[in-house]
PASEBA-1860 file (N, C-alpha, C; in nm, 3 decimals):
! residues 214
1> IIKKHQLV> 8.241/-3.766/5.278/8.162/-3.885/5.250/8.083/-3.894/5.118 ~ 8.056/-3.755/5.055/7.999/-3.749/4.936/8.103/-3.785/4.828 ~ 8.220/-3.718/4.857/8.329/-3.738/4.761/8.372/-3.850/4.753 ~ 8.367/-3.972/4.862/8.407/-4.096/4.869/8.328/-4.201/4.816 ~ 8.178/-4.162/4.834/8.077/-4.235/4.798/7.988/-4.162/4.693 ~ 8.021/-4.126/4.581/7.956/-4.045/4.500/7.821/-4.102/4.449 ~ 7.822/-4.218/4.399/7.714/-4.284/4.351/7.588/-4.294/4.457 ~ 7.639/-4.342/4.579/7.524/-4.378/4.673/7.485/-4.224/4.724
9> SFFVIAYA> 7.580/-4.132/4.746/7.535/-4.000/4.781/7.439/-3.928/4.667 ~ 7.464/-3.939/4.563/7.375/-3.903/4.457/7.222/-3.973/4.466 ~ 7.220/-4.116/4.498/7.089/-4.175/4.494/7.004/-4.108/4.608 ~ 7.087/-4.094/4.738/7.040/-4.038/4.851/6.971/-3.893/4.852 ~ 7.061/-3.808/4.771/7.030/-3.687/4.776/6.887/-3.658/4.659 ~ 6.907/-3.744/4.562/6.791/-3.730/4.465/6.673/-3.798/4.524 ~ 6.670/-3.888/4.607/6.555/-3.926/4.666/6.495/-3.835/4.767 ~ 6.592/-3.781/4.833/6.570/-3.659/4.946/6.487/-3.549/4.893
17> ISWVLWLP> 6.551/-3.497/4.798/6.502/-3.373/4.740/6.352/-3.411/4.671 ~ 6.339/-3.505/4.604/6.205/-3.536/4.529/6.098/-3.590/4.634 ~ 6.123/-3.667/4.738/6.023/-3.722/4.815/5.987/-3.607/4.928 ~ 6.076/-3.528/4.940/6.033/-3.401/5.050/5.923/-3.314/4.979 ~ 5.947/-3.328/4.837/5.824/-3.241/4.777/5.718/-3.310/4.737 ~ 5.728/-3.439/4.724/5.618/-3.510/4.678/5.549/-3.574/4.773 ~ 5.598/-3.609/4.903/5.520/-3.675/5.035/5.395/-3.584/5.057 ~ 5.418/-3.443/5.075/5.305/-3.376/5.095/5.185/-3.395/5.011
25> MLFLNEQA> 5.197/-3.439/4.883/5.103/-3.445/4.807/5.002/-3.538/4.838 ~ 5.034/-3.644/4.932/4.971/-3.747/4.986/4.852/-3.684/5.067 ~ 4.891/-3.585/5.121/4.773/-3.519/5.222/4.699/-3.409/5.165 ~ 4.724/-3.384/5.035/4.653/-3.279/4.965/4.506/-3.348/4.895 ~ 4.392/-3.255/4.906/4.270/-3.306/4.835/4.278/-3.286/4.691 ~ 4.170/-3.344/4.614/4.172/-3.327/4.483/4.166/-3.199/4.432 ~ 4.101/-3.116/4.520/4.093/-2.970/4.447/4.225/-2.900/4.450 ~ 4.332/-2.931/4.532/4.427/-2.860/4.543/4.531/-2.913/4.412
33> VVAKTMLL> 4.458/-2.872/4.295/4.542/-2.886/4.168/4.667/-2.816/4.142 ~ 4.669/-2.691/4.175/4.767/-2.622/4.148/4.883/-2.681/4.239 ~ 4.876/-2.674/4.363/4.973/-2.703/4.479/5.036/-2.856/4.428 ~ 4.933/-2.936/4.393/4.996/-3.066/4.374/5.076/-3.064/4.240 ~ 5.035/-2.982/4.138/5.129/-2.984/4.007/5.259/-2.920/4.041 ~ 5.263/-2.810/4.111/5.363/-2.756/4.150/5.480/-2.848/4.214 ~ 5.420/-2.912/4.331/5.499/-2.992/4.389/5.555/-3.139/4.302 ~ 5.458/-3.166/4.207/5.484/-3.260/4.117/5.613/-3.233/4.040
41> LAGGFGPM> 5.608/-3.106/3.974/5.722/-3.076/3.869/5.846/-3.036/3.951 ~ 5.812/-2.972/4.076/5.956/-2.947/4.139/6.032/-3.071/4.190 ~ 5.955/-3.165/4.221/5.984/-3.286/4.269/6.086/-3.373/4.154 ~ 6.057/-3.340/4.048/6.115/-3.415/3.935/6.265/-3.337/3.907 ~ 6.272/-3.241/3.962/6.426/-3.190/3.947/6.537/-3.247/4.017 ~ 6.475/-3.344/4.133/6.575/-3.391/4.229/6.693/-3.461/4.181 ~ 6.684/-3.548/4.085/6.789/-3.606/4.042/6.909/-3.519/3.943 ~ 6.855/-3.410/3.888/6.931/-3.323/3.839/7.021/-3.250/3.905
49> LAGLIVSR> 6.944/-3.214/4.039/7.010/-3.117/4.145/7.099/-3.205/4.230 ~ 7.057/-3.340/4.235/7.172/-3.431/4.322/7.289/-3.442/4.231 ~ 7.291/-3.459/4.090/7.404/-3.459/4.032/7.454/-3.323/4.024 ~ 7.431/-3.204/4.030/7.499/-3.084/4.045/7.566/-3.077/4.184 ~ 7.510/-3.123/4.296/7.549/-3.115/4.405/7.683/-3.214/4.426 ~ 7.657/-3.335/4.407/7.777/-3.441/4.415/7.891/-3.390/4.313 ~ 7.864/-3.354/4.204/7.983/-3.302/4.105/8.032/-3.195/4.166 ~ 7.975/-3.090/4.227/8.018/-2.967/4.272/8.116/-3.031/4.397
57> VAFGKQGI> 8.064/-3.095/4.500/8.142/-3.146/4.610/8.254/-3.214/4.577 ~ 8.257/-3.303/4.492/8.335/-3.380/4.453/8.482/-3.340/4.358 ~ 8.417/-3.263/4.285/8.534/-3.201/4.162/8.538/-3.054/4.150 ~ 8.454/-2.997/4.242/8.465/-2.833/4.244/8.395/-2.811/4.082 ~ 8.438/-2.674/4.068/8.401/-2.615/3.949/8.421/-2.704/3.822 ~ 8.529/-2.767/3.834/8.539/-2.872/3.696/8.434/-2.974/3.700 ~ 8.378/-3.027/3.814/8.284/-3.107/3.802/8.159/-3.047/3.764 ~ 8.120/-2.922/3.780/8.010/-2.877/3.730/8.022/-2.870/3.566
65> LDYKTRVF> 8.146/-2.820/3.544/8.170/-2.805/3.409/8.149/-2.937/3.318 ~ 8.211/-3.041/3.372/8.196/-3.167/3.303/8.027/-3.200/3.302 ~ 7.983/-3.206/3.396/7.820/-3.199/3.411/7.758/-3.149/3.305 ~ 7.793/-3.015/3.291/7.723/-2.917/3.179/7.744/-2.972/3.062 ~ 7.871/-3.030/3.036/7.892/-3.083/2.895/7.830/-3.193/2.852 ~ 7.807/-3.272/2.943/7.708/-3.393/2.897/7.592/-3.353/2.887 ~ 7.512/-3.247/2.941/7.370/-3.222/2.927/7.364/-3.152/2.793 ~ 7.473/-3.077/2.757/7.453/-3.009/2.628/7.534/-3.060/2.514
73> MWRVGLKN> 7.574/-3.178/2.526/7.630/-3.267/2.411/7.531/-3.286/2.307 ~ 7.549/-3.182/2.222/7.439/-3.208/2.110/7.488/-3.249/1.965 ~ 7.632/-3.252/1.956/7.685/-3.298/1.833/7.698/-3.456/1.824 ~ 7.610/-3.520/1.826/7.580/-3.668/1.835/7.537/-3.754/1.720 ~ 7.533/-3.677/1.594/7.464/-3.754/1.475/7.330/-3.750/1.484 ~ 7.280/-3.723/1.350/7.124/-3.738/1.306/7.066/-3.891/1.373 ~ 7.113/-3.978/1.338/7.092/-4.119/1.386/7.041/-4.121/1.531 ~ 7.106/-4.073/1.618/7.084/-4.078/1.779/6.950/-3.956/1.793
81> YLGALLIP> 6.928/-3.868/1.730/6.814/-3.781/1.741/6.694/-3.848/1.707 ~ 6.713/-3.927/1.570/6.602/-3.999/1.494/6.564/-4.125/1.605 ~ 6.691/-4.175/1.693/6.623/-4.280/1.743/6.544/-4.229/1.880 ~ 6.588/-4.127/1.933/6.526/-4.083/2.057/6.383/-4.026/2.025 ~ 6.348/-3.987/1.895/6.217/-3.951/1.856/6.129/-4.063/1.829 ~ 6.207/-4.158/1.771/6.113/-4.277/1.710/6.099/-4.385/1.772 ~ 6.190/-4.420/1.873/6.188/-4.528/1.930/6.029/-4.547/2.036 ~ 6.008/-4.436/2.094/5.890/-4.427/2.168/5.757/-4.468/2.095
89> ILIYVLAY> 5.743/-4.413/1.960/5.670/-4.442/1.874/5.665/-4.586/1.825 ~ 5.774/-4.643/1.832/5.802/-4.796/1.790/5.750/-4.869/1.877 ~ 5.781/-4.847/2.021/5.713/-4.916/2.141/5.584/-4.926/2.152 ~ 5.509/-4.802/2.141/5.383/-4.808/2.144/5.313/-4.880/2.008 ~ 5.369/-4.875/1.895/5.307/-4.960/1.802/5.339/-5.100/1.818 ~ 5.438/-5.150/1.862/5.458/-5.295/1.919/5.350/-5.332/2.035 ~ 5.369/-5.243/2.118/5.268/-5.284/2.228/5.115/-5.298/2.190 ~ 5.079/-5.201/2.096/4.964/-5.210/2.048/4.913/-5.333/1.979
97> GVYLILGG> 5.046/-5.360/1.888/5.037/-5.498/1.832/4.997/-5.619/1.913 ~ 5.089/-5.628/1.994/5.076/-5.740/2.121/4.939/-5.740/2.181 ~ 4.885/-5.630/2.197/4.763/-5.604/2.269/4.631/-5.653/2.188 ~ 4.637/-5.635/2.049/4.541/-5.696/1.954/4.552/-5.826/1.944 ~ 4.704/-5.884/1.950/4.696/-6.035/1.918/4.668/-6.096/2.033 ~ 4.676/-6.044/2.163/4.607/-6.111/2.294/4.462/-6.090/2.296 ~ 4.399/-6.047/2.215/4.259/-6.022/2.211/4.208/-5.891/2.244 ~ 4.270/-5.796/2.250/4.216/-5.647/2.296/4.136/-5.612/2.174
105> SPMDFSKT> 4.053/-5.528/2.218/3.962/-5.467/2.147/4.022/-5.339/2.038 ~ 4.023/-5.330/1.913/4.075/-5.211/1.867/4.035/-5.080/1.924 ~ 4.126/-4.983/1.901/4.116/-4.858/1.974/4.031/-4.751/1.888 ~ 3.964/-4.681/1.903/3.894/-4.565/1.823/3.997/-4.448/1.818 ~ 4.067/-4.437/1.713/4.156/-4.332/1.686/4.109/-4.216/1.659 ~ 3.967/-4.212/1.612/3.908/-4.082/1.576/3.886/-3.996/1.711 ~ 3.931/-4.052/1.826/3.926/-3.964/1.920/4.085/-3.913/1.977 ~ 4.182/-3.948/1.900/4.305/-3.926/1.939/4.326/-3.757/1.912
113> PSILVYPL> 4.407/-3.693/1.977/4.431/-3.543/1.995/4.509/-3.536/1.863 ~ 4.493/-3.408/1.825/4.598/-3.363/1.680/4.725/-3.388/1.701 ~ 4.782/-3.416/1.581/4.928/-3.453/1.573/5.019/-3.339/1.634 ~ 4.942/-3.203/1.649/5.017/-3.088/1.689/5.048/-3.088/1.833 ~ 4.975/-3.188/1.901/5.005/-3.207/2.039/5.132/-3.271/2.082 ~ 5.175/-3.358/1.969/5.306/-3.421/2.026/5.438/-3.342/2.022 ~ 5.459/-3.248/1.928/5.574/-3.157/1.947/5.565/-3.072/2.076 ~ 5.445/-3.028/2.115/5.420/-2.946/2.205/5.418/-3.025/2.358
121> SLVFVCLL> 5.394/-3.155/2.351/5.402/-3.248/2.468/5.570/-3.282/2.487 ~ 5.639/-3.292/2.363/5.771/-3.318/2.351/5.852/-3.200/2.430 ~ 5.824/-3.072/2.398/5.897/-2.951/2.462/5.855/-2.959/2.614 ~ 5.727/-2.996/2.643/5.708/-2.977/2.779/5.779/-3.089/2.862 ~ 5.785/-3.207/2.826/5.844/-3.302/2.893/5.995/-3.288/2.897 ~ 6.049/-3.234/2.796/6.217/-3.199/2.782/6.239/-3.100/2.885 ~ 6.156/-2.992/2.924/6.188/-2.875/2.999/6.135/-2.901/3.149 ~ 6.015/-2.965/3.169/5.966/-2.966/3.283/5.897/-3.122/3.325
129> GGGLEEPG> 5.842/-3.184/3.231/5.787/-3.296/3.258/5.829/-3.446/3.271 ~ 5.953/-3.440/3.328/6.045/-3.559/3.360/6.170/-3.557/3.272 ~ 6.194/-3.480/3.155/6.289/-3.496/3.085/6.412/-3.441/3.170 ~ 6.408/-3.347/3.260/6.540/-3.309/3.342/6.569/-3.381/3.438 ~ 6.496/-3.500/3.439/6.550/-3.607/3.549/6.689/-3.663/3.482 ~ 6.697/-3.666/3.344/6.810/-3.743/3.278/6.943/-3.690/3.305 ~ 6.947/-3.559/3.317/7.086/-3.523/3.358/7.166/-3.589/3.481 ~ 7.073/-3.626/3.576/7.118/-3.679/3.693/7.108/-3.861/3.677
137> WRGFALPR> 6.999/-3.922/3.618/6.994/-4.069/3.591/7.104/-4.095/3.490 ~ 7.112/-4.057/3.358/7.185/-4.103/3.266/7.306/-4.003/3.254 ~ 7.311/-3.883/3.290/7.428/-3.801/3.269/7.546/-3.823/3.387 ~ 7.460/-3.851/3.534/7.546/-3.858/3.642/7.577/-4.023/3.682 ~ 7.454/-4.081/3.695/7.468/-4.211/3.758/7.516/-4.311/3.649 ~ 7.454/-4.318/3.554/7.478/-4.424/3.446/7.628/-4.456/3.405 ~ 7.691/-4.352/3.377/7.845/-4.350/3.377/7.931/-4.414/3.473 ~ 7.886/-4.373/3.590/7.950/-4.435/3.733/7.917/-4.588/3.743
145> LQNIFNPI> 7.786/-4.641/3.717/7.760/-4.773/3.697/7.839/-4.838/3.634 ~ 7.846/-4.783/3.487/7.909/-4.853/3.379/8.054/-4.897/3.423 ~ 8.122/-4.795/3.523/8.249/-4.821/3.570/8.262/-4.930/3.656 ~ 8.142/-4.986/3.713/8.159/-5.071/3.800/8.088/-5.226/3.744 ~ 7.981/-5.205/3.664/7.902/-5.326/3.596/7.911/-5.325/3.448 ~ 7.862/-5.420/3.383/7.851/-5.405/3.255/7.726/-5.351/3.209 ~ 7.684/-5.284/3.073/7.562/-5.190/3.068/7.447/-5.250/3.097 ~ 7.441/-5.406/3.074/7.302/-5.442/3.090/7.276/-5.443/3.248
153> LSSVVLGV> 7.361/-5.469/3.338/7.349/-5.496/3.468/7.312/-5.337/3.533 ~ 7.401/-5.263/3.467/7.412/-5.109/3.500/7.265/-5.063/3.469 ~ 7.219/-5.113/3.371/7.082/-5.065/3.327/6.980/-5.113/3.430 ~ 7.013/-5.248/3.482/6.885/-5.298/3.573/6.915/-5.241/3.698 ~ 7.021/-5.198/3.744/7.019/-5.130/3.889/6.987/-5.009/3.877 ~ 6.990/-4.913/3.767/6.943/-4.781/3.763/6.799/-4.783/3.727 ~ 6.747/-4.895/3.667/6.604/-4.894/3.632/6.509/-4.918/3.776 ~ 6.585/-5.015/3.843/6.525/-5.049/3.972/6.513/-4.893/4.077
161> VWVFWHLP> 6.616/-4.829/4.070/6.625/-4.715/4.172/6.543/-4.619/4.088 ~ 6.542/-4.603/3.969/6.452/-4.508/3.908/6.296/-4.516/3.921 ~ 6.261/-4.653/3.924/6.103/-4.690/3.916/6.071/-4.667/4.092 ~ 6.170/-4.718/4.181/6.135/-4.691/4.323/6.134/-4.533/4.371 ~ 6.210/-4.468/4.288/6.189/-4.311/4.322/6.067/-4.257/4.289 ~ 5.967/-4.312/4.201/5.837/-4.262/4.179/5.759/-4.306/4.277 ~ 5.777/-4.396/4.365/5.706/-4.457/4.476/5.592/-4.356/4.531 ~ 5.640/-4.252/4.563/5.512/-4.145/4.625/5.415/-4.091/4.526
169> LFLSQGTS> 5.439/-4.121/4.384/5.348/-4.080/4.293/5.253/-4.185/4.285 ~ 5.291/-4.312/4.334/5.195/-4.417/4.313/5.090/-4.403/4.417 ~ 5.114/-4.324/4.550/5.048/-4.324/4.638/4.947/-4.192/4.662 ~ 4.972/-4.103/4.543/4.928/-3.989/4.539/4.815/-3.986/4.432 ~ 4.697/-3.945/4.466/4.590/-3.932/4.352/4.617/-3.838/4.272 ~ 4.570/-3.843/4.135/4.586/-3.764/4.028/4.704/-3.769/3.949 ~ 4.822/-3.857/3.974/4.943/-3.861/3.907/4.932/-3.970/3.796 ~ 5.008/-3.967/3.714/5.002/-4.056/3.594/5.037/-4.201/3.643
177> QSGLHFGW> 5.100/-4.210/3.772/5.139/-4.342/3.811/5.024/-4.398/3.923 ~ 4.942/-4.328/3.949/4.848/-4.375/4.051/4.747/-4.482/4.035 ~ 4.736/-4.490/3.903/4.624/-4.603/3.845/4.714/-4.735/3.782 ~ 4.843/-4.749/3.797/4.936/-4.842/3.746/4.966/-4.949/3.852 ~ 5.004/-5.061/3.775/5.025/-5.165/3.858/5.180/-5.149/3.877 ~ 5.222/-5.152/3.997/5.374/-5.129/4.035/5.463/-5.243/3.978 ~ 5.404/-5.365/3.976/5.509/-5.456/3.925/5.537/-5.462/3.796 ~ 5.449/-5.418/3.708/5.431/-5.389/3.571/5.542/-5.276/3.525
185> YLLNGIGL> 5.499/-5.193/3.611/5.577/-5.043/3.601/5.741/-5.070/3.648 ~ 5.774/-5.164/3.726/5.888/-5.215/3.746/5.957/-5.260/3.628 ~ 5.874/-5.365/3.562/5.928/-5.440/3.474/5.963/-5.343/3.337 ~ 5.852/-5.244/3.322/5.860/-5.143/3.223/5.992/-5.060/3.246 ~ 6.010/-5.024/3.352/6.129/-4.921/3.375/6.263/-4.984/3.373 ~ 6.257/-5.109/3.398/6.402/-5.179/3.362/6.417/-5.208/3.225 ~ 6.332/-5.227/3.132/6.331/-5.245/3.006/6.353/-5.117/2.938 ~ 6.299/-5.010/2.986/6.335/-4.875/2.918/6.444/-4.817/2.958
193> SIIFTLLH> 6.508/-4.866/3.090/6.641/-4.834/3.107/6.741/-4.887/3.047 ~ 6.744/-5.013/2.987/6.838/-5.072/2.897/6.815/-5.003/2.763 ~ 6.706/-4.949/2.713/6.723/-4.872/2.591/6.771/-4.746/2.593 ~ 6.746/-4.675/2.707/6.835/-4.548/2.757/6.969/-4.578/2.746 ~ 7.003/-4.699/2.802/7.169/-4.705/2.807/7.218/-4.732/2.673 ~ 7.159/-4.806/2.574/7.211/-4.844/2.449/7.208/-4.714/2.378 ~ 7.130/-4.630/2.382/7.112/-4.502/2.298/7.234/-4.395/2.364 ~ 7.218/-4.407/2.492/7.319/-4.305/2.572/7.467/-4.357/2.537
201> NKSGGSAL> 7.494/-4.476/2.528/7.646/-4.533/2.497/7.662/-4.500/2.334 ~ 7.549/-4.527/2.252/7.568/-4.492/2.106/7.596/-4.338/2.095 ~ 7.554/-4.256/2.153/7.574/-4.107/2.128/7.672/-4.079/2.202 ~ 7.765/-4.135/2.265/7.866/-4.104/2.322/7.873/-4.063/2.477 ~ 7.753/-4.061/2.525/7.713/-4.031/2.642/7.643/-3.900/2.672 ~ 7.563/-3.860/2.599/7.478/-3.737/2.578/7.376/-3.753/2.660 ~ 7.353/-3.658/2.742/7.240/-3.663/2.840/7.138/-3.584/2.762 ~ 7.149/-3.508/2.661/7.074/-3.454/2.582/6.959/-3.555/2.507
209> IAIILH> 7.025/-3.655/2.465/6.961/-3.741/2.391/6.872/-3.792/2.495 ~ 6.902/-3.834/2.613/6.823/-3.915/2.709/6.689/-3.822/2.757 ~ 6.726/-3.691/2.747/6.614/-3.596/2.770/6.502/-3.618/2.681 ~ 6.542/-3.610/2.542/6.454/-3.635/2.428/6.395/-3.727/2.421 ~ 6.440/-3.861/2.474/6.408/-3.983/2.474/6.277/-3.991/2.573 ~ 6.329/-3.931/2.689/6.218/-3.968/2.801/6.092/-3.885/2.761
END
């Protein structure tokens, strides 16, 4: 079944691994910070593990080798690395500009953390805080979706699946999603998914670039 229905199997396994780890967070109180953090981080590996499982079942050792090749594809040109690093900054600058145009109050940048926090946060997200979802989403699922649909439609489908995968985190206190409006998060996820696809395709299919962008 997995070999015949690789894409559906990937989505089911990714959801199963992550939700099994995340759903218990709904029943933990605010004092269980360590337990909730461990479950949160562990659940984030669901898509990557799902990609490994389906690759192994469908293609054996060669499937694992091809999967690793996408993850460690680093010779993709300086422009792609700059894109992965600068696109998030550009998005925030544009968002802040729109916020001001719509009548928002200027932010107090004197309270902004040191710029040294940025590279530290980047390393953390790449290794633990969400970046390692990308071998699954962009390294495994996106190429297969683009074999069926055009890049934009593939991005929309993957964006919707990606956002709904986060659903237990909206119901759990203390997560970054818990205070957000799901509808806006969905639109944001679809938009970001399109940007991920554009950079993914430009880099020749490197999951590493997607990890950095995440």
